C-alpha positions as CSV (number, residue, x, y, z in Angstrom):
1,M,99.2,80.0,96.9
2,T,98.9,83.7,96.8
3,T,95.7,85.3,96.0
4,P,95.4,87.8,93.5
5,P,95.0,91.1,94.8
6,H,91.3,92.3,94.7
7,P,90.7,94.6,91.8
8,A,90.2,97.8,94.2
9,T,93.5,97.1,96.2
10,V,95.1,100.3,96.1
11,T,99.0,100.3,95.0
12,T,99.2,104.2,95.2
13,I,98.8,107.0,97.8
14,R,99.9,110.1,96.5
15,R,99.9,114.0,96.0
16,E,98.1,114.8,92.8
17,D,96.3,117.6,91.0
18,P,92.6,117.4,92.3
19,A,91.4,118.7,88.5
20,Q,92.0,115.7,86.5
21,P,88.7,114.5,85.7
22,D,88.4,111.1,87.2
23,V,89.9,113.0,91.0
24,V,86.5,115.4,90.3
25,A,84.0,112.8,89.5
26,L,85.4,111.2,93.1
27,L,85.0,114.8,94.9
28,R,81.2,115.2,93.5
29,N,80.4,111.1,94.7
30,G,81.7,112.5,98.1
31,E,79.9,115.9,97.8
32,A,76.3,114.2,96.6
33,A,76.4,111.6,99.7
34,S,77.1,114.5,102.6
35,A,74.1,116.6,100.6
36,A,72.0,113.3,101.0
37,L,72.8,113.3,105.1
38,Y,73.0,116.9,105.5
39,P,71.9,120.2,104.8
40,A,74.0,122.7,102.5
41,E,74.3,124.7,105.4
42,S,76.7,121.9,107.2
43,N,78.2,121.2,104.2
44,H,81.8,122.4,104.4
45,H,83.6,121.1,101.2
46,L,86.4,122.8,100.4
47,S,86.3,123.9,96.7
48,L,88.2,122.7,93.5
49,E,90.0,125.9,93.2
50,G,90.7,126.0,96.9
51,L,92.0,121.8,96.4
52,R,95.1,123.6,94.0
53,E,96.1,125.9,96.3
54,A,99.5,125.9,97.6
55,D,99.0,125.4,101.2
56,V,96.7,122.2,100.5
57,Y,98.7,119.1,100.1
58,F,96.1,116.8,98.3
59,L,96.4,113.2,98.2
60,V,94.4,110.5,95.9
61,A,94.3,107.1,96.7
62,R,94.3,104.6,93.3
63,D,93.5,100.7,92.8
64,A,95.7,98.5,90.7
65,E,93.6,99.5,88.0
66,G,94.4,103.7,88.6
67,R,91.0,104.2,89.5
68,A,90.5,107.2,91.6
69,V,89.1,105.5,94.7
70,A,89.6,107.3,97.7
71,T,90.9,111.5,98.5
72,G,92.2,113.5,101.8
73,A,93.3,116.9,102.1
74,L,96.0,118.7,104.5
75,V,94.9,122.7,104.6
76,A,97.7,124.5,106.3
77,H,97.3,127.3,108.4
78,G,100.5,128.5,110.2
79,D,101.2,126.0,113.2
80,W,97.5,124.4,112.5
81,A,96.1,122.1,109.7
82,E,92.7,121.3,108.6
83,I,91.7,117.9,107.1
84,K,89.6,118.1,104.4
85,R,87.6,116.2,101.9
86,M,88.2,112.9,102.9
87,W,86.2,110.1,101.0
88,V,86.3,106.5,100.0
89,E,84.2,105.5,97.1
90,E,81.8,102.7,98.7
91,H,83.0,99.8,96.5
92,A,86.4,100.4,98.0
93,R,85.5,100.4,101.9
94,G,86.3,98.6,104.6
95,R,89.5,97.8,103.7
96,G,91.5,100.4,105.8
97,L,91.6,102.9,102.7
98,S,90.4,105.4,104.8
99,R,93.0,105.0,107.4
100,D,96.2,104.6,105.4
101,V,95.3,108.2,103.8
102,L,94.7,110.0,107.4
103,D,98.2,108.4,108.4
104,T,99.5,110.1,105.2
105,L,97.8,113.3,105.8
106,I,99.0,112.7,109.8
107,A,103.0,111.8,108.2
108,E,103.0,115.2,106.2
109,A,101.9,117.3,108.8
110,D,104.4,116.1,111.2
111,R,106.8,116.5,108.3
112,T,106.1,119.9,107.9
113,R,106.0,120.7,112.1
114,I,102.6,121.2,112.1
115,A,101.6,121.3,115.3
116,V,97.8,120.6,115.9
117,L,95.7,118.7,113.0
118,R,92.1,120.4,113.3
119,L,88.2,118.8,111.5
120,E,84.4,118.9,110.9
121,T,82.7,116.2,110.2
122,G,79.0,115.2,110.5
123,V,77.3,113.6,113.9
124,V,75.6,110.8,111.4
125,S,79.3,110.2,109.6
126,H,80.0,107.6,112.2
127,A,82.6,105.8,110.3
128,A,84.5,108.8,110.2
129,L,83.9,109.4,113.9
130,A,85.4,106.0,114.7
131,L,88.5,106.4,112.3
132,Y,89.3,109.8,114.3
133,D,88.3,108.5,117.4
134,R,90.9,105.4,116.9
135,T,93.7,107.7,115.9
136,G,93.9,110.0,118.5
137,F,91.4,113.0,117.7
138,V,89.6,114.0,120.5
139,R,86.3,116.4,120.3
140,R,86.8,120.5,120.7
141,G,84.3,123.3,119.8
142,P,84.2,125.2,116.6
143,F,87.4,126.4,115.3
144,A,88.5,128.9,112.4
145,D,85.4,130.7,110.6
146,Y,82.9,127.2,111.9
147,A,80.0,127.8,113.7
148,E,78.3,126.3,116.2
149,D,76.0,123.5,114.3
150,P,74.3,120.5,116.1
151,L,74.7,118.1,112.8
152,S,78.8,119.3,113.3
153,V,81.2,117.5,115.6
154,F,85.1,119.3,115.6
155,M,87.9,117.4,116.8
156,E,91.5,118.2,116.6
157,R,94.7,115.9,117.3
158,R,97.9,117.6,118.7
159,L,101.1,116.5,117.2
160,R,103.6,119.1,119.2
161,P,103.8,119.5,122.5
162,E,102.0,122.8,123.4
């Protein structure tokens, strides 16, 4: 006997327009969660307009009922890219969804010949830090326009040899 899928079971992870109302609501939930943990100067969200730029690969994960439950983005910067906007709704957590979204972003980076992935996350974002550690990211200093911040952790993963 098979068990019917949980209502929050993800059926799709694909590239979508971030300006859809349900996706905007999901992004706002992530922003509110970050604002509860970190001061404004330590939050580095890419804007909705930024997420719609040509160099951004923006993913939405949807459950079996079509609800947006997770997001992630890859922002290309030549031979490296930044992981941004990783967020999973609270009710959809604990099922490996963040790993699935991250794996999809890594596959896209590999497909497009990105050499290095970089990211910034917060020091108390323990689940995110554990995910990035498990998937081969290592700590590094600030990159691009980021400044040293005691509330930030900077990481990278090399996909291609130097």
